[in-house]
C-alpha positions, 0 to 999 in steps of 0.5 A, spaced: 383 778 634 387 771 635 392 771 640 398 765 641 403 763 645 410 762 640 415 759 642 422 758 638 428 754 641 435 754 637 442 754 637 444 762 638 446 766 632 446 774 631 440 777 628 435 772 631 431 776 635 430 781 628 428 774 624 423 773 629 419 779 629 420 780 622 416 775 621 410 777 626 410 784 622 411 781 615 403 777 617 401 784 621 401 780 627 402 785 634 407 782 639 404 783 646 409 780 650 416 778 648 421 774 652 428 771 650 435 768 653 441 766 650 445 761 655 451 764 655 454 759 660 455 754 653 458 759 649 465 755 646 471 759 650 476 758 644 475 757 637 471 760 631 463 759 631 461 753 628 456 755 621 455 762 623 453 761 630 456 764 636 454 758 640 450 756 645 442 756 646 437 761 645 430 761 648 424 766 645 417 766 647 413 771 645 404 773 645 402 775 638 395 777 636 393 777 628 389 782 625 381 780 626 380 781 618 385 774 617 382 770 622 375 771 623 374 764 627 378 759 630 380 755 623 382 761 620 387 763 626 390 756 626 391 756 618 394 763 619 399 760 625 400 754 621 403 759 616 407 763 621 411 757 624 412 754 617 416 760 616 420 760 622 422 753 622 424 755 614 428 761 617 431 760 623 436 754 622 436 748 627 429 750 631 423 748 634 418 752 634 411 751 637 405 755 638 399 754 643 393 757 645 393 764 648 390 764 654 392 757 655 387 752 658 392 745 658 389 739 661 391 737 668 391 731 672 393 731 679 396 725 683 394 724 690 395 721 696 392 723 703 394 730 704 391 735 701 393 742 701 396 741 695 390 738 691 386 744 694 391 749 692 390 746 684 383 745 684 382 753 687 387 756 682 384 752 676 377 754 678 379 762 679 382 762 673 389 763 675 392 757 673 391 757 666 389 750 666 384 746 668 383 740 673 380 735 669 380 729 673 384 727 680 387 720 681 388 718 688 390 711 692 386 713 698 378 716 698 379 722 701 378 727 696 372 725 693 367 731 697 372 736 694 371 734 687 364 732 687 363 739 689 367 742 683 364 737 678 372 735 677 372 727 676 375 723 681 378 716 680 381 712 686 386 707 685 388 703 692 395 700 692 392 694 697 392 688 694 396 690 688 404 689 685 407 695 684 406 694 677 399 693 677 398 699 680 402 703 676 398 700 670 392 701 673 394 709 675 396 710 667 389 708 665 386 712 670 389 718 667 388 716 660 391 720 654 387 726 654 392 730 658 397 735 658 401 735 665 401 731 671 401 734 677 404 730 683 400 733 688 404 730 695 403 723 691 406 718 696 409 713 691 415 713 687 414 712 680 418 707 676 422 708 670 417 704 666 411 709 668 415 715 667 416 712 660 409 711 658 406 717 661 403 721 656 406 728 658 411 732 663 410 730 670 411 736 675 413 734 683 413 738 689 418 736 694 417 738 701 424 742 701 429 746 698 433 741 694 437 737 696 436 738 703 433 733 708 429 728 702 426 722 704 421 720 710 420 725 716 423 731 713 420 736 717 422 732 724 428 732 722 429 740 719 426 741 727 431 736 729 437 740 726 435 747 728 433 749 721 433 757 720 428 756 714 424 751 710 422 751 703 419 747 698 421 746 690 417 744 684 421 740 678 420 736 672 419 728 674 425 724 672 428 717 672 433 720 678 429 720 684 428 728 686 433 730 681 429 733 675 430 740 672 427 744 678 422 750 676 421 754 681 423 754 689 422 758 695 423 759 703 420 762 709 423 763 715 423 759 722 426 760 728 427 755 735 420 757 738 417 753 732 415 746 734 415 741 728 407 742 727 408 749 726 414 747 721 409 743 717 404 748 717 409 753 714 411 748 710 404 746 707 403 754 705 410 754 701 409 748 698 402 750 695 404 756 692 411 754 689 407 748 686 402 753 683 407 758 680 411 751 677 405 748 674 402 755 671 409 757 669 408 750 665 401 751 662 403 758 660 409 756 655 414 760 660 419 754 662 424 751 657 428 746 658 436 748 658 440 740 660 438 739 666 436 745 667 430 750 666 430 757 663 423 760 667 420 767 664 417 771 669 
């Protein structure tokens, strides 16, 4: 059986789930997973619906398979799901319909500095088939991850920033990333990316931030957290935008701490929550479970 993830985004209106699932049934496709959400906050408070819609945005994700006799190989499956995509696009006004393979195997490039816990987590999860993506390359500005990448047979590119201007360094990093990539992951990459870099990047970028945003942004966050006597520390994974650390949030988590914790113990606890939050965020992206809703995200479980 050929399985695919089908994603639909459109203005909300009555009957959308029925329209979409009927299209599956008419082609003999079986639904294995289904999630849908309407952004109720965007619904109009007064006035009649426009063009027969109820307002707001509708988000739909399903995993479906097609009959084996219709899709005996990948080419036949691609053609079948292409016809499904055309039908949904024509049936649902103003819709964006996306189809991707299931299980997903997106190509992931990791950007790193010296800190390695998030790099290790991305590689470990990918190597054990938990990430729904493949780490194909690690690009770093320090030569510390080579032995790890060599062990797993992952390409490792070092782009030192010494003796290079910011523009030159970013150009070299973009060249190292290449174009055959589906998502870039900043695994505690300790450099601020310029607007020009973000505009030229070939795919979405996900960052892990060492706090439960917006608290303790900037340098030395764990010392500042310790000085303030915090009772929990956390991490936030978000898409990278031109506004520093203010991109749409994908995943967050916290762990409890108290006055007995030293700054070094906070760092260890923070590393644990950082790598888990980053893993969950990248996995959700690879599995097509994230939809952008303005400055927010809709993330299906």
